[in-house]
N, C-alpha and C positions, 0 to 999 in steps of 0.2 A: 451421454452425457453428446449433447448436441454440436455440430460445426460453429455456430451463436457462444455456445458454453465456451469453445476453443480461440474461439478468437478475444470473447470477455478476461478468460484466462490468461490470457499469453498479456495485450490493452491490463491486464491491471499487477498481471507480476513486471512490467515496464512502470508502468506508473511508480507501485510499493518501493522501486527498485530510483527512476528516479528521484521518491522523495526522502527518501535515508541520504545520498550522493549530497543533493540540493544543498539539506539541513546540514549536516555535517562541511560541505564548502563556505559557506555564509556563518556558522560559527568561526571560522577559523579567517575567515576574512574579518570580518567585521569584528572578533576578542568577542560572541556573546561566552555566556557561562556556559557548565554543560549542565546545570537544570533548565536555563529556561532554551535550547534547542534540542533539550529530553522532552519536552511538556512540548514542545508543535511541534516533534514529529508524530504525537500522544494523539495529542489530538485535531495535526492531515491522517491522520491513519486512524480513526474512531469515523472521521467524516468520510472518510470514503468506503468502511465497510456498511456504512447507511445506506446505502447500494449496492449491494451482495443481489437480496433480493430482486432488487429491477432487473438485473443482471444475468443472473444463475438460475436455470432453471431447477435445478434439485442439489442434495449437498454434498453433491460429490465434488465441483470443483471449485467448489468453501476449502473441504478438507485436503485436496492432493495443493491447494496456495497456501496453507496451511504448516500442513508436509515440506511442502519447496523454501517455508522461510528456512 
């Protein structure tokens, strides 16, 4: 695992945690139904994972990210 992988791993953890937090805040503030906030979260996180092959040089950082979540 390279230093670039480590930086990308930390950045992705921050982005994923921020996405979950922002979705929860928006759901409470705008009184969204739970189904809509859940689907929004799945779409955003799905698109985020599409960039994993460009960010990480191997599977170990992705495995660590999955284990951390």
